Phi, psi and omega in degrees: 000135178273148174235143179241146182246096177296329178230147177267141176293145175307328176301318178287326177295321174299320177297321175299311179297320182291320184273347184292132175218121185298339183281348177241155183295158183296331177300325179290320175301320177298315178299317181292320176298317178303317181291326178290322176296314179300320181294325179273357183076023185256157175294147184282128176290158180284158179296322182299315181296316177301313181300315180299315183290324176296312177300320175294322177292326174297315180297318180298320179296319180297318179289340188301322184080194184289150179281158177302325180295316179297322176295318178293322179294318175300316175297318182295327180264013183056026174281326182234137180291142179306328176299319177295325175296312178303316178299317182293318184285327180266340184076011178251128180276153174283139172222149176304325182296319178297317175299320181296332178278006181092006177264063181287111179267355180285134178257353175208166187287353183298147183284000000 
């Protein structure tokens, strides 16, 4: 009897992200996720669904930007100005108008 999986378990979604490696074909990621599904007793997802989710995960990784840890290390080593770290973390950019209103985000006089 065939079984179909209209929804993927969150555990399999995590497995797709965990097993994805750009150095190996998506087919290998599919095989790994299939083995994980069998191990968990879940229905095996289709190749097409895994392929679509792998591409989505890869796009999300590219858009993600720097990690919080890398931003803080950059600020500590003066590679990146603390204002830029704050802008990355909050998603709010610095503007001269904000500073004129007393919202000074600068922690030192460097530009």
